[in-house]
C-alpha positions as CSV (number, residue, x, y, z in Angstrom):
1,M,-33.3,29.5,6.1
2,F,-30.2,27.5,5.9
3,L,-29.1,24.9,8.5
4,A,-25.7,23.9,7.2
5,F,-23.6,21.1,8.6
6,S,-19.9,20.7,7.6
7,G,-16.9,18.5,8.5
8,H,-16.9,14.7,8.9
9,A,-20.0,13.5,7.0
10,F,-21.1,11.0,9.7
11,L,-20.7,13.4,12.6
12,A,-22.3,16.3,10.6
13,E,-25.4,14.2,9.8
14,E,-25.7,13.1,13.4
15,L,-25.6,16.8,14.5
16,A,-28.1,17.6,11.8
17,R,-30.5,15.1,13.3
18,E,-30.1,16.6,16.8
19,V,-30.5,20.2,15.6
20,L,-33.6,19.4,13.5
21,A,-35.2,17.5,16.4
22,K,-34.9,20.6,18.6
23,R,-36.9,22.4,15.9
24,G,-39.6,19.8,15.9
25,L,-38.4,18.2,12.6
26,S,-37.3,14.6,12.0
27,L,-34.4,14.1,9.6
28,R,-35.8,10.7,8.7
29,D,-39.1,12.3,7.5
30,L,-37.6,15.1,5.4
31,P,-37.3,14.7,1.6
32,R,-33.6,13.9,1.0
33,V,-31.9,15.0,-2.3
34,G,-28.3,14.3,-3.3
35,G,-26.0,13.6,-6.2
36,D,-27.4,14.3,-9.7
37,E,-30.8,15.2,-8.2
38,V,-29.5,18.4,-6.7
39,K,-30.9,20.7,-9.3
40,A,-33.6,23.4,-9.5
41,E,-36.3,21.4,-11.3
42,V,-36.1,18.7,-8.6
43,L,-35.9,21.0,-5.6
44,A,-38.4,23.7,-6.6
45,P,-41.5,21.6,-5.8
46,L,-40.0,20.5,-2.5
47,L,-39.4,24.1,-1.4
48,A,-43.0,25.2,-1.9
49,P,-45.2,25.6,1.3
50,S,-48.1,23.3,1.7
51,L,-51.4,23.2,3.7
52,F,-49.4,21.8,6.6
53,G,-47.0,24.7,6.8
54,D,-43.6,25.8,5.4
55,A,-41.5,23.3,3.5
56,A,-38.3,21.6,4.8
57,V,-35.8,19.6,2.9
58,F,-32.4,17.8,3.5
59,I,-29.8,18.2,0.7
60,D,-26.6,16.3,0.6
61,L,-24.0,18.3,-1.3
62,S,-21.2,15.6,-1.0
63,G,-19.4,15.6,-4.3
64,V,-21.9,18.0,-5.9
65,K,-20.8,21.1,-7.8
66,V,-23.2,23.8,-6.6
67,A,-24.1,26.6,-8.9
68,A,-24.8,30.1,-7.6
69,P,-28.4,30.3,-9.0
70,L,-29.3,27.1,-7.1
71,L,-28.0,28.6,-3.9
72,D,-30.1,31.8,-4.6
73,L,-33.2,29.6,-5.1
74,L,-32.6,27.9,-1.8
75,A,-31.9,31.1,0.1
76,T,-35.0,32.9,-1.1
77,S,-37.4,29.9,-0.9
78,G,-38.6,30.5,2.6
79,A,-38.2,26.8,3.3
80,T,-36.0,25.3,6.0
81,V,-33.1,24.0,4.0
82,A,-30.8,21.5,5.9
83,L,-27.5,21.1,4.0
84,L,-24.9,18.4,4.5
85,D,-21.8,20.1,3.0
86,P,-18.7,18.4,4.2
87,S,-16.2,20.8,2.6
88,P,-17.9,24.1,1.8
89,T,-16.1,27.0,0.0
90,A,-15.5,30.2,1.9
91,A,-18.3,31.8,-0.1
92,R,-20.8,29.2,0.9
93,V,-19.8,29.4,4.6
94,K,-20.4,33.1,4.5
95,L,-23.8,32.6,2.9
96,Y,-24.8,29.9,5.4
97,E,-23.9,32.2,8.3
98,A,-25.7,35.1,6.8
99,Q,-28.8,33.2,5.9
100,G,-29.1,30.9,9.0
101,E,-26.7,28.6,10.9
102,H,-23.5,26.8,10.1
103,H,-22.4,23.9,12.3
104,V,-19.0,22.3,11.9
105,S,-18.1,18.8,13.0
106,P,-14.3,18.3,12.6
107,A,-13.1,14.8,12.1
108,P,-10.6,13.2,14.5
109,A,-7.5,12.7,12.3
110,R,-4.8,10.7,14.0
111,T,-5.2,7.3,15.6
112,G,-4.9,8.7,19.1
113,D,-7.6,11.3,18.4
114,V,-9.9,8.6,17.0
115,A,-9.3,6.5,20.1
116,G,-10.2,9.4,22.3
117,W,-13.4,9.9,20.3
118,V,-14.2,6.1,20.6
119,A,-13.7,6.3,24.4
120,K,-16.0,9.3,24.7
121,R,-18.6,7.6,22.5
122,A,-18.4,4.4,24.5
123,Q,-18.8,6.3,27.8
124,G,-21.9,8.0,26.4
125,M,-23.3,4.5,25.6
126,R,-22.3,3.4,29.2
127,L,-19.9,0.8,27.7
128,K,-16.9,0.0,29.9
129,L,-14.3,0.1,27.2
130,D,-10.7,0.2,28.3
131,R,-8.0,2.3,26.7
132,D,-6.4,-0.4,24.6
133,A,-9.8,-1.6,23.3
134,A,-10.6,2.0,22.2
135,L,-7.1,2.2,20.5
136,Y,-7.8,-1.2,18.8
137,L,-11.0,0.1,17.2
138,A,-9.2,3.2,16.1
139,E,-6.4,1.2,14.5
140,V,-8.6,-1.3,12.6
141,L,-11.3,1.1,11.5
142,G,-9.5,4.4,11.3
143,A,-11.7,7.3,10.2
144,D,-14.7,5.0,9.6
145,L,-16.7,6.4,12.5
146,A,-20.0,4.9,11.3
147,G,-18.3,1.5,11.3
148,I,-16.9,2.1,14.8
149,V,-20.4,3.0,16.1
150,A,-21.8,-0.2,14.5
151,E,-19.2,-2.2,16.4
152,L,-20.0,-0.4,19.6
153,N,-23.7,-1.2,19.1
154,K,-22.7,-4.9,18.8
155,L,-20.6,-4.7,22.0
156,E,-23.6,-3.3,23.8
157,L,-25.2,-6.7,23.4
158,L,-22.5,-8.5,25.4
159,D,-23.2,-9.3,29.0
160,A,-19.7,-8.2,30.1
161,G,-18.0,-5.8,32.4
162,T,-15.0,-4.0,31.3
163,L,-14.2,-4.7,27.6
164,N,-10.5,-5.2,26.9
165,R,-8.7,-5.3,23.6
166,E,-8.8,-9.1,23.4
167,T,-12.6,-9.3,23.9
168,V,-13.3,-6.5,21.4
169,A,-10.9,-8.0,18.8
170,R,-12.8,-11.3,19.0
171,V,-16.1,-9.5,18.4
172,V,-14.9,-7.3,15.6
173,G,-12.7,-9.9,13.9
174,L,-10.3,-7.6,12.3
175,E,-6.5,-7.7,12.5
176,A,-4.8,-4.5,13.5
177,P,-2.4,-3.0,11.0
178,G,1.3,-2.9,11.9
179,D,2.4,-0.3,14.3
180,S,6.0,1.0,14.0
181,F,6.2,1.9,17.6
182,A,5.0,-1.5,18.6
183,M,7.6,-3.0,16.2
184,L,10.4,-1.1,17.9
185,G,9.0,-1.9,21.4
186,A,9.0,-5.6,20.6
187,A,12.5,-5.5,19.1
188,T,14.0,-3.5,22.0
189,S,12.4,-5.8,24.6
190,G,13.9,-8.9,22.9
191,R,10.8,-10.2,21.1
192,P,12.1,-10.4,17.5
193,A,9.1,-12.6,16.3
194,E,6.6,-10.0,17.3
195,A,8.7,-7.2,15.8
196,L,8.9,-9.1,12.5
197,L,5.1,-9.7,12.6
198,Q,4.5,-5.9,13.0
199,L,7.0,-5.2,10.2
200,R,5.3,-7.7,7.8
201,R,1.9,-6.3,8.6
202,L,3.1,-2.8,7.8
203,L,4.7,-3.9,4.5
204,A,1.6,-6.0,3.6
205,S,-0.6,-2.9,4.2
206,G,1.4,-1.1,1.5
207,E,3.8,0.8,3.7
208,D,6.9,2.0,1.8
209,P,10.0,0.5,3.3
210,F,12.0,3.8,2.9
211,K,9.2,5.7,4.6
212,L,9.2,3.1,7.3
213,M,12.9,3.5,7.8
214,G,12.3,7.2,8.0
215,A,9.8,6.6,10.8
216,V,12.2,4.3,12.6
217,V,14.9,7.0,12.4
218,W,12.5,9.7,13.8
219,Q,11.2,7.4,16.5
220,Y,14.6,6.3,17.6
221,S,15.7,9.9,17.8
222,L,12.8,10.4,20.3
223,V,13.9,7.3,22.2
224,A,17.5,8.5,22.4
225,R,16.4,11.9,23.7
226,T,14.1,10.2,26.2
227,V,17.0,8.0,27.4
228,A,18.9,11.3,28.0
229,L,15.9,12.7,30.0
230,L,15.7,9.6,32.1
231,A,19.4,9.7,32.8
232,G,19.0,13.2,34.2
233,G,17.6,11.8,37.4
234,E,14.2,13.6,37.5
235,R,10.9,11.8,37.3
236,V,9.8,11.8,33.7
237,T,6.1,11.5,33.1
238,E,4.4,11.3,29.7
239,A,3.3,14.9,30.0
240,L,6.9,16.0,30.8
241,A,8.3,13.9,28.0
242,A,5.8,15.4,25.5
243,Q,6.8,18.9,26.6
244,R,10.5,18.4,26.5
245,L,10.4,16.5,23.2
246,N,7.9,18.9,21.7
247,V,5.7,16.0,20.5
248,K,2.1,14.8,21.1
249,P,1.4,12.6,24.2
250,Y,1.1,9.4,22.2
251,P,4.6,9.3,20.7
252,A,6.0,10.6,24.0
253,K,4.3,7.7,25.8
254,K,5.7,5.1,23.3
255,A,9.2,6.6,23.4
256,L,9.1,6.4,27.2
257,E,8.1,2.7,27.0
258,V,11.1,1.9,24.8
259,A,13.6,4.2,26.5
260,R,13.0,2.6,29.9
261,R,14.4,-0.6,28.6
262,L,17.6,1.0,27.2
263,N,20.7,2.8,28.3
264,E,23.2,5.1,26.5
265,A,25.4,2.2,25.4
266,R,22.6,0.2,23.8
267,I,21.2,3.3,22.2
268,R,24.5,4.1,20.6
269,A,24.8,0.5,19.3
270,H,21.2,0.6,18.0
271,L,21.7,3.9,16.2
272,G,24.8,2.5,14.5
273,R,22.8,-0.5,13.2
274,I,20.0,1.8,12.0
275,L,22.5,3.9,10.1
276,E,24.0,0.7,8.5
277,A,20.5,-0.5,7.5
278,D,19.7,2.9,6.0
279,Q,22.9,3.0,3.9
280,A,22.3,-0.6,2.8
281,M,18.8,0.3,1.5
282,K,20.2,3.3,-0.3
283,R,22.8,1.0,-2.0
284,G,20.0,-1.0,-3.5
285,L,19.8,-4.0,-1.2
286,D,16.4,-5.6,-0.8
287,A,14.6,-3.1,1.5
288,G,12.3,-5.6,3.2
289,A,15.1,-8.0,4.0
290,V,17.2,-5.1,5.4
291,M,14.4,-4.1,7.7
292,E,13.9,-7.6,8.9
293,R,17.6,-8.0,9.7
294,L,17.5,-4.7,11.5
295,M,14.6,-5.8,13.7
296,V,16.5,-8.9,14.7
297,Q,19.6,-6.8,15.4
298,L,17.7,-4.4,17.6
299,S,16.3,-7.3,19.7
300,L,19.8,-8.7,20.6
C-alpha cells in the first residue's frame, strides 16, 4: 500500500515518521531510495517479502521523474511503500488515495506565517519564545524550517526564561534582512539612520529599487487610509484595520504603527515627496541615492 506524503519536504518527512511509528515501523530503519536509484531494478528486491514479514521501503521522489510502470510495480508489490513526493501530479494524488493514504503538509509561505509556525513549534518544545524572537527566526531563516528547528534545539540548552529577540539573535548570529515596513517606521518616527540601515540591507540583499519604491507606495497608501480611519474617532484595532483595509493582520499592524505617528498634513507632505522620488527614478537618476534621500525626507 501507499503512504504518500506531500508538501513541504521537512514537514512531510516529519509526518511520515509519525505515521509510520503508529504502524510499528521506524523510518530510520527502512531502506531509503532516492534520486537516480529510483528505478525498478533497485526497488524490486526491496519490495519482496522476507521471513520476517512484508517488506517496507521509503522512497524520496524529490526531483525524480516517475514513470507509470514503476508506479504500477509499487502499487502491486504488496509492500508498504512510504513516498516523499513534495509536488505530486493530480494523477499520482489520485493513485495514492486509491491505493492507500495521502498526507499533505503545506508550507508556511509568508514571514508572518513562518513566525506563527515557529511560535507553535517553540510552544510544543516548552520554549518561552516571545513574538519578536519568533519573527526574527522567520526573517533570517525564511522557509528553512529544518534550520529553524536546529536553532530551537540550541535555544533549549539555554538556562533562560522568556527568550527575546536580542537573546535569540546572539545565539543564531545572523543579521535580519531589511524590512520595508521597519524602514518606513524608522523614517516616520525621526530615525533616519535606522531607516537608511534598513534600506541598505534591502538593497544589499538584491532588492530591486523600483520594486522597493512600489512597496513604499503601496505601504504608504495603507498608512494614509489608516490615518483616515484613526481620524474617524472610533477605536481602531489591528483586526478592524485589517478588515477595513482588506489586508492581512501583519501589514495592518505595521500600517497602524506608522499611522499613529502621523496626521493628514504630514501624510500629504510625505505622499508628495514619494511622488517626486518616483518620478526622479523614472527620469534615470540613481535609484539608490533617490531612495536614500527619500528616507531622510520622510524622517523630517
